[in-house]
Backbone as XML, in Angstrom:
<?xml version="1.0"?>
<chain id="A" units="angstrom">
  <residue number="1" name="MET">
    <atom name="N" x="30.937" y="-26.118" z="-1.499"/>
    <atom name="CA" x="30.237" y="-27.391" z="-1.523"/>
    <atom name="C" x="28.987" y="-27.263" z="-2.400"/>
  </residue>
  <residue number="2" name="SER">
    <atom name="N" x="28.724" y="-28.265" z="-3.158"/>
    <atom name="CA" x="27.580" y="-28.283" z="-4.063"/>
    <atom name="C" x="26.265" y="-28.414" z="-3.285"/>
  </residue>
  <residue number="3" name="ALA">
    <atom name="N" x="25.227" y="-27.786" z="-3.789"/>
    <atom name="CA" x="23.899" y="-27.911" z="-3.167"/>
    <atom name="C" x="23.358" y="-29.329" z="-3.290"/>
  </residue>
  <residue number="4" name="LEU">
    <atom name="N" x="23.948" y="-30.121" z="-4.190"/>
    <atom name="CA" x="23.502" y="-31.503" z="-4.378"/>
    <atom name="C" x="24.217" y="-32.466" z="-3.441"/>
  </residue>
  <residue number="5" name="GLU">
    <atom name="N" x="25.215" y="-31.993" z="-2.730"/>
    <atom name="CA" x="25.946" y="-32.812" z="-1.762"/>
    <atom name="C" x="25.455" y="-32.452" z="-0.371"/>
  </residue>
  <residue number="6" name="ILE">
    <atom name="N" x="24.798" y="-33.412" z="0.267"/>
    <atom name="CA" x="24.150" y="-33.142" z="1.545"/>
    <atom name="C" x="24.586" y="-34.189" z="2.555"/>
  </residue>
  <residue number="7" name="SER">
    <atom name="N" x="25.111" y="-33.744" z="3.683"/>
    <atom name="CA" x="25.480" y="-34.688" z="4.736"/>
    <atom name="C" x="24.205" y="-35.273" z="5.339"/>
  </residue>
  <residue number="8" name="GLU">
    <atom name="N" x="24.340" y="-36.420" z="5.975"/>
    <atom name="CA" x="23.167" y="-37.053" z="6.601"/>
    <atom name="C" x="22.579" y="-36.155" z="7.685"/>
  </residue>
  <residue number="9" name="LYS">
    <atom name="N" x="23.446" y="-35.476" z="8.443"/>
    <atom name="CA" x="22.964" y="-34.583" z="9.501"/>
    <atom name="C" x="22.196" y="-33.403" z="8.905"/>
  </residue>
  <residue number="10" name="ASP">
    <atom name="N" x="22.751" y="-32.781" z="7.867"/>
    <atom name="CA" x="22.068" y="-31.660" z="7.218"/>
    <atom name="C" x="20.753" y="-32.115" z="6.586"/>
  </residue>
  <residue number="11" name="PHE">
    <atom name="N" x="20.763" y="-33.339" z="6.048"/>
    <atom name="CA" x="19.544" y="-33.893" z="5.457"/>
    <atom name="C" x="18.459" y="-34.000" z="6.524"/>
  </residue>
  <residue number="12" name="LEU">
    <atom name="N" x="18.801" y="-34.571" z="7.658"/>
    <atom name="CA" x="17.832" y="-34.758" z="8.742"/>
    <atom name="C" x="17.312" y="-33.415" z="9.251"/>
  </residue>
  <residue number="13" name="ILE">
    <atom name="N" x="18.208" y="-32.461" z="9.446"/>
    <atom name="CA" x="17.793" y="-31.136" z="9.934"/>
    <atom name="C" x="16.865" y="-30.468" z="8.921"/>
  </residue>
  <residue number="14" name="GLY">
    <atom name="N" x="17.222" y="-30.531" z="7.635"/>
    <atom name="CA" x="16.385" y="-29.942" z="6.593"/>
    <atom name="C" x="15.038" y="-30.616" z="6.466"/>
  </residue>
  <residue number="15" name="ALA">
    <atom name="N" x="15.016" y="-31.933" z="6.635"/>
    <atom name="CA" x="13.761" y="-32.671" z="6.547"/>
    <atom name="C" x="12.848" y="-32.343" z="7.726"/>
  </residue>
  <residue number="16" name="ARG">
    <atom name="N" x="13.420" y="-32.141" z="8.875"/>
    <atom name="CA" x="12.625" y="-31.835" z="10.071"/>
    <atom name="C" x="12.143" y="-30.386" z="10.111"/>
  </residue>
  <residue number="17" name="ASN">
    <atom name="N" x="13.041" y="-29.462" z="9.772"/>
    <atom name="CA" x="12.762" y="-28.040" z="9.964"/>
    <atom name="C" x="12.430" y="-27.287" z="8.691"/>
  </residue>
  <residue number="18" name="GLY">
    <atom name="N" x="12.783" y="-27.856" z="7.544"/>
    <atom name="CA" x="12.661" y="-27.161" z="6.273"/>
    <atom name="C" x="14.008" y="-26.594" z="5.871"/>
  </residue>
  <residue number="19" name="ILE">
    <atom name="N" x="14.120" y="-26.244" z="4.596"/>
    <atom name="CA" x="15.348" y="-25.627" z="4.091"/>
    <atom name="C" x="15.033" y="-24.211" z="3.638"/>
  </residue>
  <residue number="20" name="GLN">
    <atom name="N" x="16.051" y="-23.385" z="3.605"/>
    <atom name="CA" x="15.864" y="-22.007" z="3.173"/>
    <atom name="C" x="15.557" y="-21.963" z="1.676"/>
  </residue>
  <residue number="21" name="LYS">
    <atom name="N" x="14.806" y="-20.960" z="1.304"/>
    <atom name="CA" x="14.491" y="-20.754" z="-0.109"/>
    <atom name="C" x="15.765" y="-20.697" z="-0.931"/>
  </residue>
  <residue number="22" name="SER">
    <atom name="N" x="16.790" y="-20.039" z="-0.432"/>
    <atom name="CA" x="18.041" y="-19.912" z="-1.187"/>
    <atom name="C" x="18.657" y="-21.280" z="-1.471"/>
  </residue>
  <residue number="23" name="ARG">
    <atom name="N" x="18.554" y="-22.204" z="-0.539"/>
    <atom name="CA" x="19.076" y="-23.568" z="-0.765"/>
    <atom name="C" x="18.235" y="-24.288" z="-1.796"/>
  </residue>
  <residue number="24" name="LEU">
    <atom name="N" x="16.934" y="-24.126" z="-1.729"/>
    <atom name="CA" x="16.046" y="-24.737" z="-2.715"/>
    <atom name="C" x="16.386" y="-24.233" z="-4.116"/>
  </residue>
  <residue number="25" name="LEU">
    <atom name="N" x="16.606" y="-22.944" z="-4.247"/>
    <atom name="CA" x="16.965" y="-22.378" z="-5.547"/>
    <atom name="C" x="18.317" y="-22.897" z="-6.035"/>
  </residue>
  <residue number="26" name="SER">
    <atom name="N" x="19.241" y="-23.121" z="-5.110"/>
    <atom name="CA" x="20.538" y="-23.705" z="-5.477"/>
    <atom name="C" x="20.375" y="-25.135" z="-5.975"/>
  </residue>
  <residue number="27" name="ILE">
    <atom name="N" x="19.501" y="-25.899" z="-5.335"/>
    <atom name="CA" x="19.224" y="-27.272" z="-5.776"/>
    <atom name="C" x="18.643" y="-27.235" z="-7.186"/>
  </residue>
  <residue number="28" name="ALA">
    <atom name="N" x="17.703" y="-26.342" z="-7.420"/>
    <atom name="CA" x="17.102" y="-26.224" z="-8.756"/>
    <atom name="C" x="18.172" y="-25.874" z="-9.786"/>
  </residue>
  <residue number="29" name="ARG">
    <atom name="N" x="18.999" y="-24.895" z="-9.476"/>
    <atom name="CA" x="20.023" y="-24.438" z="-10.409"/>
    <atom name="C" x="21.027" y="-25.552" z="-10.711"/>
  </residue>
  <residue number="30" name="GLU">
    <atom name="N" x="21.527" y="-26.219" z="-9.688"/>
    <atom name="CA" x="22.555" y="-27.244" z="-9.895"/>
    <atom name="C" x="21.998" y="-28.513" z="-10.531"/>
  </residue>
  <residue number="31" name="SER">
    <atom name="N" x="20.715" y="-28.780" z="-10.327"/>
    <atom name="CA" x="20.112" y="-29.965" z="-10.948"/>
    <atom name="C" x="19.715" y="-29.681" z="-12.391"/>
  </residue>
  <residue number="32" name="GLY">
    <atom name="N" x="19.591" y="-28.403" z="-12.729"/>
    <atom name="CA" x="19.155" y="-28.036" z="-14.070"/>
    <atom name="C" x="17.643" y="-28.010" z="-14.215"/>
  </residue>
  <residue number="33" name="LEU">
    <atom name="N" x="16.936" y="-28.163" z="-13.102"/>
    <atom name="CA" x="15.475" y="-28.100" z="-13.125"/>
    <atom name="C" x="15.023" y="-26.649" z="-13.055"/>
  </residue>
  <residue number="34" name="THR">
    <atom name="N" x="13.961" y="-26.349" z="-13.760"/>
    <atom name="CA" x="13.371" y="-25.028" z="-13.612"/>
    <atom name="C" x="12.622" y="-24.987" z="-12.287"/>
  </residue>
  <residue number="35" name="LEU">
    <atom name="N" x="12.349" y="-23.809" z="-11.808"/>
    <atom name="CA" x="11.584" y="-23.675" z="-10.573"/>
    <atom name="C" x="10.202" y="-24.294" z="-10.741"/>
  </residue>
  <residue number="36" name="LYS">
    <atom name="N" x="9.627" y="-24.149" z="-11.924"/>
    <atom name="CA" x="8.308" y="-24.730" z="-12.196"/>
    <atom name="C" x="8.361" y="-26.261" z="-12.108"/>
  </residue>
  <residue number="37" name="GLU">
    <atom name="N" x="9.394" y="-26.865" z="-12.710"/>
    <atom name="CA" x="9.538" y="-28.322" z="-12.640"/>
    <atom name="C" x="9.715" y="-28.776" z="-11.195"/>
  </residue>
  <residue number="38" name="LEU">
    <atom name="N" x="10.652" y="-28.142" z="-10.499"/>
    <atom name="CA" x="10.928" y="-28.543" z="-9.128"/>
    <atom name="C" x="9.709" y="-28.366" z="-8.242"/>
  </residue>
  <residue number="39" name="SER">
    <atom name="N" x="9.028" y="-27.250" z="-8.372"/>
    <atom name="CA" x="7.856" y="-27.023" z="-7.518"/>
    <atom name="C" x="6.766" y="-28.056" z="-7.786"/>
  </residue>
  <residue number="40" name="SER">
    <atom name="N" x="6.635" y="-28.521" z="-9.024"/>
    <atom name="CA" x="5.629" y="-29.552" z="-9.301"/>
    <atom name="C" x="5.996" y="-30.862" z="-8.613"/>
  </residue>
  <residue number="41" name="TYR">
    <atom name="N" x="7.293" y="-31.205" z="-8.558"/>
    <atom name="CA" x="7.719" y="-32.420" z="-7.857"/>
    <atom name="C" x="7.551" y="-32.283" z="-6.349"/>
  </residue>
  <residue number="42" name="LEU">
    <atom name="N" x="7.673" y="-31.060" z="-5.861"/>
    <atom name="CA" x="7.559" y="-30.804" z="-4.416"/>
    <atom name="C" x="6.115" y="-30.618" z="-3.982"/>
  </residue>
  <residue number="43" name="ARG">
    <atom name="N" x="5.237" y="-30.472" z="-4.965"/>
    <atom name="CA" x="3.805" y="-30.255" z="-4.723"/>
    <atom name="C" x="3.531" y="-28.961" z="-3.961"/>
  </residue>
  <residue number="44" name="ILE">
    <atom name="N" x="4.256" y="-27.915" z="-4.364"/>
    <atom name="CA" x="3.970" y="-26.568" z="-3.882"/>
    <atom name="C" x="3.987" y="-25.647" z="-5.087"/>
  </residue>
  <residue number="45" name="SER">
    <atom name="N" x="3.339" y="-24.532" z="-4.972"/>
    <atom name="CA" x="3.269" y="-23.621" z="-6.115"/>
    <atom name="C" x="4.567" y="-22.822" z="-6.242"/>
  </residue>
  <residue number="46" name="THR">
    <atom name="N" x="4.874" y="-22.475" z="-7.464"/>
    <atom name="CA" x="6.048" y="-21.624" z="-7.678"/>
    <atom name="C" x="5.835" y="-20.281" z="-6.984"/>
  </residue>
  <residue number="47" name="ARG">
    <atom name="N" x="4.600" y="-19.846" z="-6.961"/>
    <atom name="CA" x="4.295" y="-18.560" z="-6.323"/>
    <atom name="C" x="4.635" y="-18.574" z="-4.832"/>
  </residue>
  <residue number="48" name="SER">
    <atom name="N" x="4.310" y="-19.686" z="-4.149"/>
    <atom name="CA" x="4.603" y="-19.739" z="-2.714"/>
    <atom name="C" x="6.109" y="-19.736" z="-2.458"/>
  </residue>
  <residue number="49" name="ILE">
    <atom name="N" x="6.869" y="-20.252" z="-3.399"/>
    <atom name="CA" x="8.332" y="-20.192" z="-3.279"/>
    <atom name="C" x="8.809" y="-18.768" z="-3.562"/>
  </residue>
  <residue number="50" name="GLN">
    <atom name="N" x="8.315" y="-18.178" z="-4.652"/>
    <atom name="CA" x="8.763" y="-16.853" z="-5.059"/>
    <atom name="C" x="8.441" y="-15.783" z="-4.024"/>
  </residue>
  <residue number="51" name="GLU">
    <atom name="N" x="7.363" y="-15.960" z="-3.284"/>
    <atom name="CA" x="6.961" y="-14.954" z="-2.301"/>
    <atom name="C" x="7.841" y="-14.945" z="-1.056"/>
  </residue>
  <residue number="52" name="LYS">
    <atom name="N" x="8.612" y="-15.991" z="-0.843"/>
    <atom name="CA" x="9.455" y="-16.077" z="0.343"/>
    <atom name="C" x="10.752" y="-15.299" z="0.149"/>
  </residue>
  <residue number="53" name="GLU">
    <atom name="N" x="11.273" y="-14.808" z="1.248"/>
    <atom name="CA" x="12.598" y="-14.189" z="1.260"/>
    <atom name="C" x="13.629" y="-15.313" z="1.183"/>
  </residue>
  <residue number="54" name="PRO">
    <atom name="N" x="14.831" y="-15.027" z="0.689"/>
    <atom name="CA" x="15.848" y="-16.080" z="0.549"/>
    <atom name="C" x="16.149" y="-16.862" z="1.833"/>
  </residue>
  <residue number="55" name="SER">
    <atom name="N" x="16.044" y="-16.213" z="2.985"/>
    <atom name="CA" x="16.365" y="-16.891" z="4.243"/>
    <atom name="C" x="15.163" y="-17.608" z="4.864"/>
  </residue>
  <residue number="56" name="GLN">
    <atom name="N" x="13.964" y="-17.406" z="4.304"/>
    <atom name="CA" x="12.779" y="-18.060" z="4.863"/>
    <atom name="C" x="12.788" y="-19.551" z="4.526"/>
  </residue>
  <residue number="57" name="LEU">
    <atom name="N" x="12.171" y="-20.315" z="5.442"/>
    <atom name="CA" x="12.150" y="-21.761" z="5.283"/>
    <atom name="C" x="10.976" y="-22.231" z="4.434"/>
  </residue>
  <residue number="58" name="ILE">
    <atom name="N" x="11.250" y="-23.255" z="3.629"/>
    <atom name="CA" x="10.215" y="-23.985" z="2.903"/>
    <atom name="C" x="9.695" y="-25.040" z="3.879"/>
  </residue>
  <residue number="59" name="ALA">
    <atom name="N" x="8.446" y="-25.404" z="3.818"/>
    <atom name="CA" x="7.855" y="-26.383" z="4.729"/>
    <atom name="C" x="8.650" y="-27.693" z="4.718"/>
  </residue>
  <residue number="60" name="PRO">
    <atom name="N" x="8.650" y="-28.416" z="5.835"/>
    <atom name="CA" x="9.434" y="-29.652" z="5.927"/>
    <atom name="C" x="9.133" y="-30.705" z="4.851"/>
  </residue>
  <residue number="61" name="GLY">
    <atom name="N" x="7.880" y="-30.954" z="4.520"/>
    <atom name="CA" x="7.542" y="-31.978" z="3.525"/>
    <atom name="C" x="8.176" y="-31.707" z="2.165"/>
  </residue>
  <residue number="62" name="PRO">
    <atom name="N" x="7.908" y="-30.545" z="1.571"/>
    <atom name="CA" x="8.554" y="-30.213" z="0.301"/>
    <atom name="C" x="10.083" y="-30.131" z="0.418"/>
  </residue>
  <residue number="63" name="SER">
    <atom name="N" x="10.578" y="-29.674" z="1.556"/>
    <atom name="CA" x="12.028" y="-29.600" z="1.752"/>
    <atom name="C" x="12.650" y="-30.989" z="1.711"/>
  </residue>
  <residue number="64" name="GLU">
    <atom name="N" x="12.004" y="-31.938" z="2.364"/>
    <atom name="CA" x="12.537" y="-33.298" z="2.375"/>
    <atom name="C" x="12.553" y="-33.888" z="0.961"/>
  </residue>
  <residue number="65" name="ARG">
    <atom name="N" x="11.490" y="-33.664" z="0.191"/>
    <atom name="CA" x="11.476" y="-34.139" z="-1.196"/>
    <atom name="C" x="12.589" y="-33.459" z="-2.008"/>
  </residue>
  <residue number="66" name="ALA">
    <atom name="N" x="12.792" y="-32.166" z="-1.783"/>
    <atom name="CA" x="13.857" y="-31.450" z="-2.491"/>
    <atom name="C" x="15.222" y="-32.044" z="-2.159"/>
  </residue>
  <residue number="67" name="LEU">
    <atom name="N" x="15.436" y="-32.396" z="-0.908"/>
    <atom name="CA" x="16.712" y="-32.984" z="-0.508"/>
    <atom name="C" x="16.893" y="-34.370" z="-1.129"/>
  </residue>
  <residue number="68" name="TYR">
    <atom name="N" x="15.817" y="-35.149" z="-1.194"/>
    <atom name="CA" x="15.896" y="-36.457" z="-1.855"/>
    <atom name="C" x="16.195" y="-36.280" z="-3.346"/>
  </residue>
  <residue number="69" name="ILE">
    <atom name="N" x="15.569" y="-35.305" z="-3.958"/>
    <atom name="CA" x="15.828" y="-35.037" z="-5.380"/>
    <atom name="C" x="17.280" y="-34.607" z="-5.579"/>
  </residue>
  <residue number="70" name="ALA">
    <atom name="N" x="17.804" y="-33.794" z="-4.658"/>
    <atom name="CA" x="19.209" y="-33.382" z="-4.743"/>
    <atom name="C" x="20.127" y="-34.605" z="-4.680"/>
  </residue>
  <residue number="71" name="LYS">
    <atom name="N" x="19.850" y="-35.523" z="-3.747"/>
    <atom name="CA" x="20.655" y="-36.746" z="-3.650"/>
    <atom name="C" x="20.545" y="-37.574" z="-4.933"/>
  </residue>
  <residue number="72" name="LEU">
    <atom name="N" x="19.346" y="-37.656" z="-5.462"/>
    <atom name="CA" x="19.118" y="-38.409" z="-6.692"/>
    <atom name="C" x="19.932" y="-37.817" z="-7.839"/>
  </residue>
  <residue number="73" name="PHE">
    <atom name="N" x="19.901" y="-36.504" z="-7.979"/>
    <atom name="CA" x="20.664" y="-35.848" z="-9.049"/>
    <atom name="C" x="22.162" y="-36.025" z="-8.844"/>
  </residue>
  <residue number="74" name="ARG">
    <atom name="N" x="22.627" y="-35.944" z="-7.611"/>
    <atom name="CA" x="24.050" y="-36.148" z="-7.347"/>
    <atom name="C" x="24.474" y="-37.540" z="-7.817"/>
  </residue>
  <residue number="75" name="LYS">
    <atom name="N" x="23.696" y="-38.551" z="-7.464"/>
    <atom name="CA" x="24.004" y="-39.923" z="-7.851"/>
    <atom name="C" x="23.902" y="-40.090" z="-9.366"/>
  </residue>
  <residue number="76" name="GLY">
    <atom name="N" x="22.857" y="-39.560" z="-9.962"/>
    <atom name="CA" x="22.673" y="-39.676" z="-11.399"/>
    <atom name="C" x="23.778" y="-39.015" z="-12.184"/>
  </residue>
  <residue number="77" name="ILE">
    <atom name="N" x="24.191" y="-37.843" z="-11.758"/>
    <atom name="CA" x="25.286" y="-37.136" z="-12.435"/>
    <atom name="C" x="26.577" y="-37.933" z="-12.295"/>
  </residue>
  <residue number="78" name="ASP">
    <atom name="N" x="26.798" y="-38.494" z="-11.120"/>
    <atom name="CA" x="27.998" y="-39.315" z="-10.916"/>
    <atom name="C" x="27.979" y="-40.537" z="-11.831"/>
  </residue>
  <residue number="79" name="ILE">
    <atom name="N" x="26.847" y="-41.192" z="-11.958"/>
    <atom name="CA" x="26.743" y="-42.415" z="-12.765"/>
    <atom name="C" x="26.845" y="-42.109" z="-14.258"/>
  </residue>
  <residue number="80" name="PHE">
    <atom name="N" x="26.138" y="-41.079" z="-14.718"/>
    <atom name="CA" x="26.106" y="-40.771" z="-16.142"/>
    <atom name="C" x="27.250" y="-39.874" z="-16.598"/>
  </residue>
  <residue number="81" name="GLY">
    <atom name="N" x="27.952" y="-39.253" z="-15.662"/>
    <atom name="CA" x="29.111" y="-38.449" z="-16.019"/>
    <atom name="C" x="28.835" y="-36.992" z="-16.303"/>
  </residue>
  <residue number="82" name="SER">
    <atom name="N" x="27.562" y="-36.623" z="-16.465"/>
    <atom name="CA" x="27.221" y="-35.213" z="-16.654"/>
    <atom name="C" x="25.750" y="-35.000" z="-16.332"/>
  </residue>
  <residue number="83" name="ARG">
    <atom name="N" x="25.450" y="-33.761" z="-16.018"/>
    <atom name="CA" x="24.062" y="-33.405" z="-15.722"/>
    <atom name="C" x="23.191" y="-33.598" z="-16.954"/>
  </residue>
  <residue number="84" name="ASP">
    <atom name="N" x="23.693" y="-33.221" z="-18.129"/>
    <atom name="CA" x="22.908" y="-33.336" z="-19.353"/>
    <atom name="C" x="22.567" y="-34.787" z="-19.683"/>
  </residue>
  <residue number="85" name="LYS">
    <atom name="N" x="23.540" y="-35.680" z="-19.548"/>
    <atom name="CA" x="23.288" y="-37.097" z="-19.831"/>
    <atom name="C" x="22.272" y="-37.671" z="-18.847"/>
  </residue>
  <residue number="86" name="PHE">
    <atom name="N" x="22.410" y="-37.316" z="-17.579"/>
    <atom name="CA" x="21.449" y="-37.792" z="-16.585"/>
    <atom name="C" x="20.065" y="-37.233" z="-16.871"/>
  </residue>
  <residue number="87" name="TYR">
    <atom name="N" x="19.983" y="-35.952" z="-17.185"/>
    <atom name="CA" x="18.702" y="-35.318" z="-17.479"/>
    <atom name="C" x="18.040" y="-35.989" z="-18.689"/>
  </residue>
  <residue number="88" name="ASN">
    <atom name="N" x="18.838" y="-36.311" z="-19.701"/>
    <atom name="CA" x="18.297" y="-37.020" z="-20.875"/>
    <atom name="C" x="17.743" y="-38.385" z="-20.484"/>
  </residue>
  <residue number="89" name="TRP">
    <atom name="N" x="18.473" y="-39.109" z="-19.632"/>
    <atom name="CA" x="17.984" y="-40.414" z="-19.170"/>
    <atom name="C" x="16.670" y="-40.254" z="-18.404"/>
  </residue>
  <residue number="90" name="LEU">
    <atom name="N" x="16.620" y="-39.267" z="-17.510"/>
    <atom name="CA" x="15.399" y="-39.026" z="-16.724"/>
    <atom name="C" x="14.183" y="-38.772" z="-17.618"/>
  </residue>
  <residue number="91" name="ASN">
    <atom name="N" x="14.416" y="-38.160" z="-18.749"/>
    <atom name="CA" x="13.324" y="-37.759" z="-19.632"/>
    <atom name="C" x="13.116" y="-38.706" z="-20.813"/>
  </residue>
  <residue number="92" name="SER">
    <atom name="N" x="13.699" y="-39.898" z="-20.728"/>
    <atom name="CA" x="13.529" y="-40.913" z="-21.771"/>
    <atom name="C" x="12.727" y="-42.079" z="-21.205"/>
  </residue>
  <residue number="93" name="GLU">
    <atom name="N" x="11.921" y="-42.679" z="-22.044"/>
    <atom name="CA" x="11.149" y="-43.840" z="-21.608"/>
    <atom name="C" x="12.103" y="-44.950" z="-21.195"/>
  </residue>
  <residue number="94" name="SER">
    <atom name="N" x="11.763" y="-45.605" z="-20.100"/>
    <atom name="CA" x="12.615" y="-46.654" z="-19.548"/>
    <atom name="C" x="11.864" y="-47.979" z="-19.548"/>
  </residue>
  <residue number="95" name="VAL">
    <atom name="N" x="12.436" y="-48.981" z="-20.204"/>
    <atom name="CA" x="11.832" y="-50.313" z="-20.207"/>
    <atom name="C" x="11.725" y="-50.832" z="-18.776"/>
  </residue>
  <residue number="96" name="ALA">
    <atom name="N" x="12.776" y="-50.610" z="-17.995"/>
    <atom name="CA" x="12.802" y="-51.080" z="-16.612"/>
    <atom name="C" x="11.726" y="-50.423" z="-15.748"/>
  </residue>
  <residue number="97" name="MET">
    <atom name="N" x="11.214" y="-49.279" z="-16.194"/>
    <atom name="CA" x="10.190" y="-48.566" z="-15.429"/>
    <atom name="C" x="8.844" y="-48.624" z="-16.152"/>
  </residue>
  <residue number="98" name="GLY">
    <atom name="N" x="8.625" y="-49.711" z="-16.851"/>
    <atom name="CA" x="7.336" y="-49.925" z="-17.506"/>
    <atom name="C" x="7.067" y="-49.005" z="-18.673"/>
  </residue>
  <residue number="99" name="GLY">
    <atom name="N" x="8.110" y="-48.517" z="-19.319"/>
    <atom name="CA" x="7.944" y="-47.626" z="-20.458"/>
    <atom name="C" x="7.700" y="-46.183" z="-20.082"/>
  </residue>
  <residue number="100" name="GLU">
    <atom name="N" x="7.724" y="-45.877" z="-18.800"/>
    <atom name="CA" x="7.526" y="-44.495" z="-18.353"/>
    <atom name="C" x="8.856" y="-43.774" z="-18.229"/>
  </residue>
  <residue number="101" name="LYS">
    <atom name="N" x="8.787" y="-42.468" z="-18.222"/>
    <atom name="CA" x="9.980" y="-41.650" z="-18.023"/>
    <atom name="C" x="10.266" y="-41.577" z="-16.524"/>
  </residue>
  <residue number="102" name="PRO">
    <atom name="N" x="11.498" y="-41.825" z="-16.106"/>
    <atom name="CA" x="11.817" y="-41.752" z="-14.677"/>
    <atom name="C" x="11.424" y="-40.425" z="-14.035"/>
  </residue>
  <residue number="103" name="VAL">
    <atom name="N" x="11.503" y="-39.325" z="-14.778"/>
    <atom name="CA" x="11.163" y="-38.018" z="-14.224"/>
    <atom name="C" x="9.713" y="-37.976" z="-13.727"/>
  </residue>
  <residue number="104" name="SER">
    <atom name="N" x="8.851" y="-38.816" z="-14.294"/>
    <atom name="CA" x="7.445" y="-38.814" z="-13.881"/>
    <atom name="C" x="7.247" y="-39.364" z="-12.470"/>
  </residue>
  <residue number="105" name="TYR">
    <atom name="N" x="8.287" y="-39.937" z="-11.898"/>
    <atom name="CA" x="8.207" y="-40.522" z="-10.558"/>
    <atom name="C" x="8.693" y="-39.587" z="-9.451"/>
  </residue>
  <residue number="106" name="LEU">
    <atom name="N" x="9.167" y="-38.406" z="-9.794"/>
    <atom name="CA" x="9.836" y="-37.562" z="-8.810"/>
    <atom name="C" x="8.916" y="-36.811" z="-7.854"/>
  </residue>
  <residue number="107" name="ASP">
    <atom name="N" x="7.626" y="-37.006" z="-7.946"/>
    <atom name="CA" x="6.715" y="-36.258" z="-7.077"/>
    <atom name="C" x="6.339" y="-36.992" z="-5.788"/>
  </residue>
  <residue number="108" name="THR">
    <atom name="N" x="6.877" y="-38.198" z="-5.580"/>
    <atom name="CA" x="6.624" y="-38.931" z="-4.334"/>
    <atom name="C" x="7.925" y="-39.543" z="-3.834"/>
  </residue>
  <residue number="109" name="PHE">
    <atom name="N" x="7.963" y="-39.813" z="-2.538"/>
    <atom name="CA" x="9.143" y="-40.464" z="-1.967"/>
    <atom name="C" x="9.345" y="-41.846" z="-2.565"/>
  </residue>
  <residue number="110" name="SER">
    <atom name="N" x="8.265" y="-42.607" z="-2.695"/>
    <atom name="CA" x="8.402" y="-43.957" z="-3.242"/>
    <atom name="C" x="8.839" y="-43.913" z="-4.697"/>
  </residue>
  <residue number="111" name="GLY">
    <atom name="N" x="8.393" y="-42.922" z="-5.449"/>
    <atom name="CA" x="8.821" y="-42.764" z="-6.832"/>
    <atom name="C" x="10.298" y="-42.407" z="-6.924"/>
  </residue>
  <residue number="112" name="ILE">
    <atom name="N" x="10.737" y="-41.502" z="-6.073"/>
    <atom name="CA" x="12.152" y="-41.134" z="-6.046"/>
    <atom name="C" x="12.988" y="-42.363" z="-5.704"/>
  </residue>
  <residue number="113" name="GLN">
    <atom name="N" x="12.496" y="-43.184" z="-4.770"/>
    <atom name="CA" x="13.225" y="-44.395" z="-4.393"/>
    <atom name="C" x="13.291" y="-45.386" z="-5.555"/>
  </residue>
  <residue number="114" name="LEU">
    <atom name="N" x="12.216" y="-45.503" z="-6.331"/>
    <atom name="CA" x="12.245" y="-46.380" z="-7.506"/>
    <atom name="C" x="13.304" y="-45.925" z="-8.510"/>
  </residue>
  <residue number="115" name="VAL">
    <atom name="N" x="13.378" y="-44.625" z="-8.730"/>
    <atom name="CA" x="14.382" y="-44.086" z="-9.649"/>
    <atom name="C" x="15.781" y="-44.331" z="-9.077"/>
  </residue>
  <residue number="116" name="MET">
    <atom name="N" x="15.943" y="-44.129" z="-7.773"/>
    <atom name="CA" x="17.233" y="-44.385" z="-7.125"/>
    <atom name="C" x="17.612" y="-45.863" z="-7.266"/>
  </residue>
  <residue number="117" name="ASP">
    <atom name="N" x="16.644" y="-46.758" z="-7.092"/>
    <atom name="CA" x="16.900" y="-48.195" z="-7.252"/>
    <atom name="C" x="17.363" y="-48.500" z="-8.679"/>
  </residue>
  <residue number="118" name="GLU">
    <atom name="N" x="16.744" y="-47.857" z="-9.658"/>
    <atom name="CA" x="17.140" y="-48.066" z="-11.049"/>
    <atom name="C" x="18.548" y="-47.528" z="-11.294"/>
  </residue>
  <residue number="119" name="LEU">
    <atom name="N" x="18.884" y="-46.412" z="-10.686"/>
    <atom name="CA" x="20.254" y="-45.887" z="-10.796"/>
    <atom name="C" x="21.256" y="-46.861" z="-10.186"/>
  </residue>
  <residue number="120" name="ASN">
    <atom name="N" x="20.909" y="-47.443" z="-9.051"/>
    <atom name="CA" x="21.787" y="-48.435" z="-8.434"/>
    <atom name="C" x="21.969" y="-49.643" z="-9.357"/>
  </residue>
  <residue number="121" name="ALA">
    <atom name="N" x="20.896" y="-50.066" z="-9.996"/>
    <atom name="CA" x="20.992" y="-51.184" z="-10.941"/>
    <atom name="C" x="21.902" y="-50.831" z="-12.108"/>
  </residue>
  <residue number="122" name="ILE">
    <atom name="N" x="21.762" y="-49.621" z="-12.629"/>
    <atom name="CA" x="22.622" y="-49.171" z="-13.726"/>
    <atom name="C" x="24.075" y="-49.116" z="-13.271"/>
  </residue>
  <residue number="123" name="GLU">
    <atom name="N" x="24.286" y="-48.573" z="-12.080"/>
    <atom name="CA" x="25.649" y="-48.439" z="-11.554"/>
    <atom name="C" x="26.339" y="-49.801" z="-11.463"/>
  </residue>
  <residue number="124" name="TYR">
    <atom name="N" x="25.585" y="-50.824" z="-11.101"/>
    <atom name="CA" x="26.177" y="-52.153" z="-10.919"/>
    <atom name="C" x="25.949" y="-53.076" z="-12.115"/>
  </residue>
  <residue number="125" name="GLY">
    <atom name="N" x="25.494" y="-52.492" z="-13.233"/>
    <atom name="CA" x="25.426" y="-53.238" z="-14.480"/>
    <atom name="C" x="24.231" y="-54.147" z="-14.649"/>
  </residue>
  <residue number="126" name="PHE">
    <atom name="N" x="23.140" y="-53.903" z="-13.933"/>
    <atom name="CA" x="21.965" y="-54.761" z="-14.033"/>
    <atom name="C" x="20.879" y="-54.223" z="-14.928"/>
  </residue>
  <residue number="127" name="SER">
    <atom name="N" x="21.034" y="-53.029" z="-15.461"/>
    <atom name="CA" x="19.995" y="-52.402" z="-16.264"/>
    <atom name="C" x="20.645" y="-51.396" z="-17.204"/>
  </residue>
  <residue number="128" name="ALA">
    <atom name="N" x="19.800" y="-50.804" z="-18.056"/>
    <atom name="CA" x="20.314" y="-49.755" z="-18.941"/>
    <atom name="C" x="19.221" y="-48.760" z="-19.248"/>
  </residue>
</chain>
């Protein structure tokens, strides 16, 4: 099973208790994000991640953001057909997002939701 595919139950457990460092690294790898990029969106230092053992838990707040980002990447990859195409869209200025790059919104829950809303609009033909 892909690290980007998360059941609702696993999502809730990870959001409440935190996720293991190894799962966080899998999310980074499968999303194509560097650890530095992902840690900036999670608002934790790369060092605090690197110092943990693979089985140690990341704090619940950053874990929940990581899980939301994983869901976002899963949806984006499905809509765009590849990780590279989705990543290019994330890093391109979007008229629908006020000329900003969608990736700039990934550091907050509300920002992730805005990007998810834009993906839903694209999926149903309301935006580009």
